Residue, then its C-alpha position, 0 to 999 in steps of 0.5 A: x055529564x055534559x054541561x047542558x045536562x048538569x044545568x038542567x039537573x040544577x034547574x030540576x033540583x031548584x024546582x023540587x025545592x020550590x015544591x014542598 
């Protein structure tokens, strides 16, 4: 996985945590 995709995935997981 490219670093860009990995960073994007991390952001998505963060957003999911923000949304209960």
